[in-house]
C-alpha positions as a printed Julia matrix, in Angstrom:
112×3 Matrix{Float64}:
  -1.74  -72.0   -46.94
   1.15  -74.44  -47.07
   2.36  -75.09  -50.65
   1.35  -78.53  -51.92
  -1.33  -78.97  -49.24
  -4.27  -77.9   -51.4
  -7.11  -80.39  -51.26
  -5.65  -82.32  -48.32
  -8.17  -83.44  -45.75
  -7.93  -81.88  -42.27
  -7.47  -85.36  -40.78
  -4.49  -86.1   -43.07
  -2.98  -82.68  -42.31
  -3.32  -83.31  -38.57
  -1.6   -86.72  -38.95
   1.3   -85.1   -40.81
   1.65  -82.41  -38.15
   1.68  -85.07  -35.43
   4.46  -86.93  -37.28
   6.48  -83.69  -37.29
   6.01  -83.33  -33.54
   3.37  -80.6   -33.76
   0.27  -81.05  -31.62
  -2.72  -78.72  -32.12
  -5.71  -78.57  -29.81
  -8.55  -76.16  -29.16
  -9.15  -74.96  -25.61
 -12.65  -75.77  -24.43
 -15.04  -73.51  -22.46
 -13.17  -70.24  -23.13
 -15.35  -67.42  -21.82
 -13.13  -64.37  -22.23
  -9.59  -63.43  -23.26
  -8.17  -60.08  -22.14
  -5.01  -58.56  -23.59
  -3.74  -55.71  -21.42
  -1.79  -52.95  -23.15
  -0.31  -49.88  -21.47
  -3.29  -47.65  -22.32
  -6.16  -50.01  -23.11
  -7.47  -53.55  -22.96
  -8.66  -55.78  -25.79
 -11.48  -58.08  -24.67
 -12.41  -61.14  -26.73
 -15.79  -62.56  -25.65
 -16.53  -66.14  -26.76
 -13.1   -66.39  -28.35
 -11.72  -69.49  -30.02
  -8.28  -70.32  -28.63
  -6.03  -72.85  -30.34
  -2.82  -74.16  -28.74
   0.0   -75.4   -30.95
   2.72  -77.36  -29.14
   6.01  -77.83  -31.0
   9.62  -78.25  -29.92
   8.83  -77.66  -26.24
   6.97  -74.4   -26.76
   3.29  -73.5   -26.79
   1.81  -70.93  -29.17
  -1.69  -69.59  -28.57
  -3.88  -68.32  -31.4
  -6.95  -66.25  -30.54
  -9.79  -65.9   -33.02
 -12.68  -63.52  -32.45
 -13.71  -59.89  -32.58
 -12.25  -57.78  -29.75
 -13.81  -54.8   -28.06
 -11.57  -52.07  -26.68
 -11.85  -50.35  -23.35
  -9.68  -47.75  -21.69
  -7.43  -49.05  -18.96
  -8.07  -47.41  -15.6
  -5.96  -47.56  -12.47
  -7.18  -48.2    -8.93
  -6.25  -44.7    -7.73
  -8.49  -43.08  -10.35
 -11.31  -45.46   -9.4
 -11.04  -44.43   -5.72
 -11.03  -40.73   -6.58
 -14.15  -41.05   -8.76
 -15.94  -43.24   -6.19
 -15.2   -40.74   -3.38
 -16.16  -37.66   -5.4
 -19.37  -39.13   -6.82
 -20.36  -41.08   -3.7
 -20.69  -44.41   -5.51
 -19.17  -47.89   -5.28
 -15.8   -48.63   -6.82
 -17.44  -50.94   -9.36
 -19.71  -48.13  -10.56
 -16.75  -45.74  -10.64
 -14.66  -48.19  -12.68
 -17.49  -48.66  -15.19
 -17.97  -44.89  -15.52
 -14.23  -44.4   -16.08
 -14.18  -47.07  -18.78
 -17.14  -45.56  -20.64
 -15.64  -42.08  -20.4
 -12.28  -43.22  -21.78
 -10.49  -42.67  -18.47
 -11.6   -39.02  -18.1
 -12.06  -38.51  -14.33
 -14.12  -35.31  -14.55
 -16.47  -36.75  -17.18
 -16.95  -39.94  -15.14
 -17.79  -37.95  -11.97
 -20.24  -35.7   -13.81
 -22.0   -38.7   -15.4
 -22.33  -40.42  -12.05
 -23.72  -37.3   -10.42
 -26.26  -37.01  -13.24
 -25.01  -33.7   -14.62
């Protein structure tokens, strides 16, 4: 909270920010936000994304509850698909649910 702003209406606060050259808007129709890290992905479904424009830069704020999934590479997907005799989509899904463990993904797909 900004000191001295207690009890100020959101409309008044937005007017003050506009006077300071700060423009805030919410992105509409956001379906999914994915943050890719080196070992995993954070997926925000139905996220709220706010864009703050100030001094020639844009800052994005994401609000929501992320789910995590292991990041898998295309080579692993091909290996699992070939070994289990399934599509690459099915192989990718099995790898994600098994935390990237190739052997576990293959065994699950083969029903063992």
